[in-house]
N, C-alpha and C positions, 0 to 999 in steps of 0.2 A: 816456496821450495823447502823450507824447514819442516813444514807439515808433511810433505811427501816423504822426505828422508826419514823423519822420526816414525813414520808408519810403515816403513819397509815396503814401499810401493815398488813393484816390479816395473821398471821403465819400459820393458817390452809390452806389458799390459797397458800401461798408462798411455804410451804413444802408439796405439794401434792405428795411427793415422796413415800408415803405409797402405791401408786398404781404402783410404779416402774417408775414414770416419774420424770424428772428433770424440775423444774419451772424456767423459764427465764422471768424476768420482763422487760417491755418496758417502757422507760421514755423519755419525751420530756420536756426540760426546768425544770428539777428536779421534774417533776410531773409524777407519774406512770399512763400510759394510757392503759396498757394491760399486759397480761401474756400469755406465750406460754408454754405448757407442751411438753417436748421432750421425746419420748420413743424409746428404742431400743428393739424391740420385741425378745422374747426368741425363738430360733429355735425349731421347733417341735420335733426334735430328742434329744434335750438336756436332758429331764427327763429320757429317756431310757438309755442314755449314762451314766448319773450319777448313775442310779441304777446298771448298768452293772459294773461300776468301784467299787462301794460299795460291790457288790456281790463277787468281786475278793479279798475282804478284804482290799481294799485301802481306806484311809481316804481322802475324797474329801473336799477341802477348796475353799471358794470363796474369791478371791482377787480383790478388786475394789478401785478405787479412788473416788467413789461416796460417798454419805452420808449413814448413818446407816439405815434409813427408806427404801431407795431404795435398799440397799443390802439385807435387810430382805425380801422385796417384791420379788426380783429376786430369792433368796434362796427358798422361798415358792413355786414359780412357777416351779422350776426345781427339787424340792424334796430334 
């Protein structure tokens, strides 16, 4: 966290996870020179699968090791 604060990282940029991406900062000599957004696209069949499971009366949960913003974005995409 100290590295992020000392490099004036814009938290909106750093946490672009609201789109379902994970931000990876690139630094050289303790200076941030870039950022890469990594996305794992949702399979086209996922929303229908979730709907089918819910129609069967099952409670569908999302379990992830990612952050809350990314989890919400994924949950929104799959229904």
